[in-house]
C-alpha positions as CSV (number, residue, x, y, z in Angstrom):
1,M,66.8,102.4,148.5
2,K,67.7,104.0,151.9
3,Q,70.8,102.6,152.0
4,R,72.1,103.2,148.5
5,F,71.3,107.0,149.4
6,H,73.5,107.0,152.1
7,R,75.9,105.7,149.8
8,C,75.3,108.3,147.7
9,R,75.3,110.8,150.2
10,A,78.4,109.1,151.8
11,L,80.8,109.6,148.3
12,A,79.6,112.6,147.6
13,S,81.1,114.0,150.8
14,W,84.8,112.1,150.0
15,S,84.7,113.4,146.9
16,S,84.5,116.7,147.9
17,L,86.8,116.5,150.2
18,Y,88.7,115.0,147.6
19,F,88.6,117.7,145.5
20,S,88.7,119.9,148.2
21,A,92.3,118.5,149.1
22,V,93.5,118.4,145.4
23,I,92.8,122.2,145.6
24,L,94.5,122.8,148.2
25,F,97.6,121.1,147.3
26,I,98.1,122.6,143.8
27,A,97.6,126.3,146.6
28,A,100.1,125.1,148.3
29,V,103.0,124.2,145.7
30,F,102.1,128.2,144.3
31,V,103.0,129.9,147.6
32,A,105.6,127.8,147.4
33,I,108.0,128.5,144.5
34,P,108.7,131.9,144.2
35,C,107.6,133.9,141.3
36,Q,111.9,134.5,139.3
37,T,111.3,130.5,138.9
38,F,108.2,131.4,136.7
39,A,110.4,134.1,135.3
40,Q,112.7,135.0,132.6
41,Q,115.3,137.8,134.8
42,T,115.4,140.0,132.7
43,S,118.8,142.8,134.5
44,G,122.1,143.0,135.6
45,G,124.0,145.0,138.1
46,I,125.8,147.7,138.6
47,V,128.2,147.2,141.6
48,G,131.5,149.3,142.6
49,T,134.4,151.0,144.9
50,V,135.4,154.6,145.1
51,T,138.5,155.7,146.0
52,D,140.5,158.2,146.5
53,P,144.3,159.1,144.4
54,S,146.4,157.6,147.5
55,G,143.3,154.4,147.1
56,A,140.7,155.1,150.2
57,V,137.3,155.0,150.0
58,V,135.4,157.9,149.1
59,P,132.3,157.3,151.6
60,R,128.8,158.9,150.7
61,A,129.9,159.8,147.6
62,T,127.0,160.2,145.0
63,V,126.7,157.4,142.2
64,T,124.8,157.4,139.2
65,A,124.2,154.7,136.4
66,T,122.5,156.3,133.3
67,N,120.1,154.0,130.7
68,T,121.9,155.6,127.4
69,D,119.0,153.9,125.2
70,Q,116.6,154.8,128.0
71,G,117.9,158.6,129.6
72,T,116.5,156.2,132.3
73,T,118.3,157.0,135.8
74,W,119.0,156.0,138.9
75,T,120.7,157.4,141.8
76,T,123.2,155.8,145.0
77,Q,125.7,156.6,147.1
78,T,128.5,154.5,148.3
79,N,128.9,152.9,151.5
80,K,131.1,154.1,154.7
81,V,133.5,152.0,152.8
82,G,132.8,153.3,149.5
83,N,130.6,150.2,147.8
84,Y,128.0,151.0,146.5
85,N,125.4,148.9,144.9
86,F,122.5,148.6,141.7
87,P,120.7,145.5,142.2
88,R,119.1,145.5,139.7
89,L,119.0,147.2,136.4
90,P,117.6,147.1,133.3
91,A,120.1,144.8,130.7
92,G,121.1,148.5,127.9
93,D,123.5,150.3,127.8
94,Y,125.2,152.4,131.2
95,K,127.2,155.3,131.1
96,V,128.3,155.5,135.7
97,K,128.6,159.1,137.2
98,V,130.3,160.1,140.9
99,Q,130.3,163.2,142.7
100,A,131.9,164.1,145.6
101,K,132.3,167.1,147.7
102,G,136.2,167.9,147.3
103,F,136.4,165.7,143.9
104,A,136.7,166.0,140.8
105,T,133.4,164.1,138.7
106,A,134.0,161.2,137.3
107,E,133.0,159.9,134.6
108,R,132.2,155.5,133.2
109,Q,131.5,156.1,129.4
110,A,129.3,153.8,128.3
111,F,129.3,150.0,128.1
112,T,126.3,147.4,127.6
113,L,125.2,145.7,130.3
114,Q,123.9,142.3,129.5
115,M,121.0,140.3,131.3
116,N,122.2,138.0,134.3
117,Q,125.4,140.4,134.3
118,V,126.6,141.4,137.7
119,A,129.5,144.5,136.3
120,R,132.0,146.0,138.3
121,V,132.8,149.1,137.7
122,N,135.3,151.2,140.3
123,M,135.9,153.9,140.6
124,T,139.5,156.6,141.6
125,L,138.7,160.7,141.9
126,K,140.8,163.4,141.4
127,V,140.9,165.8,143.5
128,G,139.6,168.6,142.3
129,Q,135.7,171.3,142.4
130,Q,132.8,168.9,141.9
131,T,132.5,171.2,138.3
132,Q,134.9,169.1,136.5
133,T,135.2,166.5,134.8
134,V,137.0,162.8,134.6
135,S,136.2,161.3,131.8
136,V,137.2,157.6,132.1
137,T,137.6,156.4,128.1
138,G,140.4,153.4,128.3
139,A,139.5,151.7,131.5
140,P,140.2,147.7,132.1
141,P,137.1,145.6,131.4
142,L,134.1,144.9,133.1
143,L,134.3,141.8,135.4
144,K,131.1,139.4,135.7
145,T,130.6,138.5,139.0
């Protein structure tokens, strides 16, 4: 009878150890797999370069992306080589506005940003006052990068 008790106790110990190992393995798998693999990407991005009429880049220009469907705005500045980046924006219709000291405000009319799309919207500023607005309507089609 004593031998049978020890055998059951050993079996219980092994099954407990096995169960713990399985739980630990499952937890490790969930930690190792990024959450993005479980969710569908519902965003896109807008990138571009801001230049002046001579083609020189315009650093520290203020760039605003506006979701025209919801009225939500995002603002950033161009870096020292004139580039800007809105990495994750909800899909929808957007317009982009650029302002810089000594230049007229430039605005790209509404375009549709789709899921997983990175739209390149390059802007060329004209010399003038910020109170002037140059609206770009006949822009070339967006590039999907």
